[in-house]
N, C-alpha and C positions, 0 to 999 in steps of 0.2 A: 651556251654563250662562250665565246672565246675572246681572249685579250688580243686586240690588234695593235695597241700602242700603250706603252708605259710612259707616262708624262712626268717631266721634272717639275712642272708647275701647272697651276690651274689654267693659265692662259693657253698653253699648248694643248691641254686636255680638251678645252672647249673649242679651240681652233680645229682640231681633228674631228671632234663630234659634229660641228657644223658643216665641215667639208663632206663628211660621210652622209649627213642628212641631205645636203645639196645634191649628192649623187643618188638619192633615194634609198640609202642604206640605213636602217634603224641603228642608232648608236646610243650607248649609255656610259656615263662617267661614274665610276665607282671609287669610293675613298674620299670624296669631296668633304663629307661631314667629319672626317677624322682630322682635317687640317685645323679646325678650331681648337682642338685639344692639345696641339703641339707646343703651345707657348712660344718662346723665343728660339727654341732649338729647331734646326731644319729637320724635316721628316721626309725620307726618300722611299720610293717604291710603293706608295699607297695609292697614287692616282692611276687608274687604269681605264682605258677606253675599250669597251667590249661591244661586240656585234654578234648576231645570231650565227650559229655554226654554218648555215647554208650561205651566208653572205661573206664569209671570211676571205675567200680568195679575191673577190671584187674589192673588199675593203683594204686589203694589203696594197693593191695597186693605187688606190686613192691616197693612202697614207704615204707611200713612197713618193708620190708626185708632189707632196707638200714640201719635201726637202727638210724635214725635221729630224733626220737621223742624228743620233748622238755622236759627238766628235771625241768621246773619251774623256771629256772634262767633267764627268759626274763626280759623285762623292768619292773620297779616298777611303778605301776600306783597309782593314788590317792586312798587312802583307803587300799592299800596293806602293809602299814608300821605297821599295828597292829601286835603285837607279835614279832617284830624285835628289840625291845629295843630302838626304835626311839621316842624321845619325841616330842609331837606336838608343833608347833611354837606358 
């Protein structure tokens, strides 16, 4: 199994999964059960859409065609605050 898409939310994960299945590529969403334990805090990087190794190249094309590429507005990690006008504590 290979990860073909890291989803920011459950909607995107299932959108990709259904698009892959429509293209007759088996797809699986992993990490969905972890969302219930997160409480009110955001949890990033746990939703993964995976496909069999043999279908990876075809799946990449399908995912790229969906236009769900990250625009860099994901979570801010330590060290990412440089250049944003945020003063260090």
